[in-house]
N, C-alpha and C positions, 0 to 999 in steps of 0.2 A: 335332854341328853342323859345318858345313863351314867355319866361320871360327874362328880362334883369337884374333883381334884384334877387340875391341869398341870402337867409337868412340861416345862419349856426346855428345849435342848437345841443349842446352836450347832450348826455344822458349816463353818466358814471355809468351805472348800472352793477353790477356783481352778484347780488343775484340769478339770474336765471341759472348761470353757475356752473359747477362742479369744475372748477379750477379758482383760483384768478388771477387778473391781467387785465381783460378787462375794468375795471373801469378807467384805464389809457389810453385806446384807443383813446378817443377824443383828449387828450393832445398830444399823439404821432402823430396823423394825422395832427394836427395843426403845430407841430414842423417840420413836413415834408414839410411845406410850402404851405398848401392848399389854404389859403386865397389869398396870393400874386399871386399864379399861376392862380387862377380863375380870378383875376383882370386882369392878362396879356391877357386873352381871350376877354376882353372888358366888363365883367360883373361888375355891382355895387355889392359889397359884404358887407353884414352886419353880424357880428358875435354876436349872442345873448347870448353867454356864455352857461352855462349848466343848465339843470333842477336839482333840488335838489333830492338827493337819500339818503336812509338810509344806514348806514354802517353795514357790516355784524358782526363786533365785538360786537356790543351792540344790536343785533336784534335777537329775538327768531326764530328758524327754522320753527316752526309751523307744518303743515301737512306734513307727510313724502312723500305723493304722489303728493304734490304741494308745495315745500319748499318756504318759504318767500312770500307766495301768497298775503297777505294784503299789504306788503311793495311794491311789484312789481306792484300791481294794483294801488296804490297811485301814483307811479312814472308815470305809463302809462296814468293815468287820467290827470296829470299835462302836460305831453308831448302832449297828444291829444289836449288839449285846446290851447297850443301854436302853434301847427302845423295848427290847424284850423284857428287861427288868421293870421298866415303867408299867408296861401292860400287865405283868404278873403281880404288880402291887395294886392293881385295880385303879390305876390312874390313867388319864387321857394324855397320850403323847402328842405334843405339838412341836414339830421340828422346823427350824428356820435355816434355810440354805443361804448362801452357797449355791453352786450350780446344781443342775438337776441330777447329776450323777449320784448325789447323796440319797436319792430315792431308793437306790439299790439297798442301801443299808437300812433305811426306814422300813421298807416293805419286807426285807428279809427278817428283821427282828420281830415285826408284827406277825408275819406268817408262821414263824417258828413258835411263838408264844401260843398261838391258837392250834398249831399242829400237835403240840404236846397235850392238848385237850381234845384231840381227834376232831377238830373243827378246821374250816378253811375260811379265807377272807376273799372279798371282792375288791376291785380297784377302779376308781374313777379318776381319770387323768385329764385335767383341764389345761390345755396347752395350744399354742399356735403350731407346734411341731409334733410329729408322731413319736419322736424319740425312739424309733425302732430300727435304727441302723445297727449293723454288726461291723466288726473290723473289715469284713470283705466288701461291704456295700458303702461304707462311709466315705464321702469325698474329702473329709477333713481330718479324720482320725481323732476328733474330739469326743471324749467319752460321754459328755453331757447330751449327745445325740443318740445314745445307746441304752439308757437305763431301763426303759420299758421292755425292750427286747430281752435284756438280762433277767428281768423279773419273770419273764415267760420262758426262761431257760435257753435263750438264744444269745450267743456271744461268748466272751472270754470266760473260761472256766473259773478264774479267780473271782469273778463277780456272780456268775450264775449259781455257783455251788457253795456259797456261804452257808454254814451249818451242814454242809455235806449232801444237800439234795436240791433238785430242780424239777419242775418250775416252782416258784414261790406262789404264783397265782395261776389259775386256769384261764385260758383265753376266753372261754364262755362267760366268765365273770369279770372281764375287763372291758372298760368303755373309755374311748377317747372322745373328748368334747372340745370343739372350737378349732380344730386343725385347719390350716390354710396354707402351709408351706411344707411339702413332703418331697424328699429327694427321689429321683427317678427310680433307682434300684431299691430304695426303701419301700416303695409302694408294693412290691411283690411280697416283702416280708409282712406287711400289714394284712394284705389279702389272704395270705396263707396261715396266719396266726390264729384265726378264729375270734379275734376281738371285734367288738362293735365300734365303728368309727363314725362320728357325727362331725361333718365339716361345717364351716361357716355357712355354706349354701343350705345345708340341712336346717340350721338355726334360722336362716332367713325365711325358708319356705314353711317350716313346721312350727316355728316359734320356740323360744328357749324353754318355756315351761314344759312343753310336750317332750322335747329332747331330754330334759333332766329327769322327768318322770320315768321315761323308758330306761335311761341310764341307771337310775336307782333300782328299778325292778331287776335289771340284768345283773348288776353288781351284788344285789342282795339275794339272788336266787340260790337257795341252798347253802348260804354262807352265814357266819356269825355276825356279819356286818361288813362294812367296806372302809378302806383307807381312801382319803381324798388327797390327791397330789395337785397342788395349784401352782402353776408357773405363771408369773405375772405378765409374761408376754402374750398370754391368752387375751388380755384386755388390749383394746386398741391403743397404739402409742400416743395418741392425743391425750389419753387419760393416764397412761402408765409409761412415761418416756424413759424411765431409768431401768432398762433391761438390755441385756447384751445382744439379743437377736430380735429386734422389733420387726413386726410385719404389719403393714396397713390392713385395715378391714377386720379388726378384731371385735370382741364383745364391747358393747357400750358400758358406761358406768352402771346404768340400771340393769342391764342384762347380767352383768357380773354379780351384782347384789342379789338378783332374783335366783341365780344359780345357787348361791350360798344359802339363801333363805329356804329354798326348796330342799336342800340337803338337811338343813336343821329340822324342817317340818317332819321329815321321814324318821328321824331318831335312830338311824342305822349306822351312822358314822362312828367308827371306833378309834380313828386317829387322823391326823391332818399334818400336812407340811406346806410351807410357803417358800418358794424358791425363786432364784434368778433376779432378786432385787440388786441393782447395781447403782450405788450412790454416786459413782464417778460420772455416770451418764445422766443423772437425774436433775431435776429442777426443784430446788428447795425441799428435797425429801418427799416430793409428791407421791412417788410410787410406793414408798414404804408406808406413808400415811394411808393410802388407798388399801394397801395390803392389810393393814391393821383393821380398817373398816370392814373388809371382806371377811376376815377371821371373826370379827364380832358378829356379823350377820350369820355366819355358819354356826356360831356358838350360842345363838339365841337372842341377839338384840332385835327388838321389834320397833316398828314405826309407832304403833299404838299398843 
């Protein structure tokens, strides 16, 4: 990896999700030993704590087709500024969610840091869901189903135009991996966006290694590197039960590790986030423990 210093930043946001509990995700991942385990790989680890978020109990819902939008935008703006600062200090940003709407902040901060150097980034999005709804297409109005669309410049202006420009990434450099649950109207957005989307059928037919190699090539084509956004619901709920929106038929334990190991081997990842760990729905913190294992594989832990 090109960084020796990892800066961990929590984003305990649950306003974008339909079920409560992911706000405890960063704590669960830290409790699973993330910091010490990364240090065991030889990294210098700096934990910057959490960005501040509004609490749902005293926050108005707002628009039904984009719930809690002002509050989510405020958190993403704060997160973006911190991620940009981490990147500019030549450190590796590792963001812990929170629901997946935090990715708007992470990707915005990273994109802006590289934009200032006249460079662009790619994006690998590993998830059971496409997360490419807009307020017009979303059946729920939950913003955690919209962040990838926002990164591509589609959706609420408050999220698409953090730092005053859009898109944050080009569709040709964005890859979805592991999707298996896409809303009907969302499919059109995916098809028209220019992203590459690998479903679980693609993984079944082509194999995870082949899919990841193509994803890395596309995300790295003409970019300074790529951001890896890992939603724990990409993994089958038999292995990762503590997520808010589980979908059967996901990646196996070994497939998930192979995806991370393949990312590590290419040495093109410039930042990472781990999201949607929900301890309320988990079994003895299994999902957070697996999440830490996957981060370790992505950051260089080897079997031999």
